[in-house]
N, C-alpha and C positions, 0 to 999 in steps of 0.2 A: 468443432471436431473433437471427438473423444480420444484422449490419450490414455491407454491402459498400460499398467506396469505390474509385473508379477515377479515375486522373489520366493523361492522354495528352499526348504531345509528339512532334512530328516531329523526326527526327534525320537529318542528312545524312551517313549512314554505312550501309554494307551491313548487312542483317539479321544475317548471320553474325558480323560484327564486334561488333555490339551484344550478340548472344547470348553470344559468348565473354567479353565483359566482365562481364555481369551474372550469368552462371552460375558464374563463378570467385568463390566466396564469400570467398576470401582477399583479394579486392580491394574488398569492400563498403565498407570504411572510406574509400575514395577517393570514393565517391558519396554515401553516407548520412551525414546529420547525427547520427543516433541510434546506429546500429550502427557503432561505430568500428573493430571488428576481428572477424575470424571465422577459424576453422580447421577443416579436415576432421577427423573422428574417425579413430582408428587403423584402417587397412584401407581407407580411402577417400582418393582424391586428385583427385577431380573430379566433375562433375555426372553422376549416373546415378540412376535411380529406386532409392530405398532408401538412398542415401548419406546419412550424418548428419554434422552439424557443430555447433560451438558458435558462437553469435553474442554478442559482448560489446557491451552497450548502455550509453549514459549520457545523462542529461538533467540539466543543472546539476551538482550535487554528488552525484547518485544514480547508482549503477552496478549492473547486474544482467546475468546471463548466461542465455541461453535455448538450447534445443536445437532444431536444424532437421532436418527429414527431407525429402529431395527426393521429390516426388510426380509431377513432370512435367519431362522433360528432352528437348526436341525442338529440336535445333540450328536456329538461324535463325528459329524460330517461337514457342517458349514455354518458360518455366522457372517452376516453382512449388515451394513447400515449406511444410510444416506447422511451426508454432512451438509448442514446449511448454516448460513449466517444472514441475519436480517431477512429471513424467509426465502433466501436464494439457495437452491440446491446446487452446490458447486463441485461436489465429488461424491463418489461412492467407494466405500472400503469394505473388504471382506477377507475371509479366511476359508480355504478349502482344506479338509483333512482327509487323507487317504491312508488306509492301513498298509503297513509294510511288515516284513518278517520280524523286524526289531523294534517296531513301534508304529510310527506314522510319518508321512511326508506332509508338511504343513506349507501351504502356499498362501502368502499374504498378497493381496492384489488391491489396486486402486484404479479408479477411472477419474481422470481430471476432466470435468465438464465445464470449466470456465471458458466463456467466449473471450475473444481477443480484447474486447473493450473493457474488461475488468482486470486485465493483467497488471496494469500499473497500480491500481488500488490494492490488489492482492499483495504485490511486492511491498507496498507502503505499510500494510498491516503487519506482515510477517518479517519483513527485512530479508526475505529469501529471494535471490535473483533467479536461480535455476531450480524450480520446484521439482522437476523430474529427477534431477541428480540428488537433491536433498531427500526425496522420498526413497530413492534407491538405497541411500546410505542408512536412513533411519529404519527402513523395513528390515534390512539385513541385521542391524543391531537389535531390533525388537525380537526377531526370531532367535538370535544368539542368546539373549537374556531369558527368553521363554524356555529354551532348551536347558540352559544352565539351572533354572529353577525346578524344572520337572524331571530331568534325568537323574537317575540314581548313581 
């Protein structure tokens, strides 16, 4: 069963500037509490459908690497990617950007695709008991740091 979570925040910056920041996965460590670094795989250097990258994550003393694959890259409007580990697509993450009078509304969303039988292994890898609550907290923080960096 898919669990979807969405968090939105208004940011006083142009939609194109927000898209440029969030779609450059090499900057994810600037915004995200959990994904502290990312790099494009060989042959890719930016957001395009099909581009792949590694995301390096940590929570407390636990660290793990996931693979991302861009599935939506629409400048100024949307960016999304699948997350996999050991060729298992376990979640999808994305951002929707909608213009507002003072900049844009950014919605970060995630879909948790993990079946029940992998929940214990997932907790063991990350050390996170309540993934939904953890994502809610880190997504809010990501949008706050993104806004702080882009707003004048």
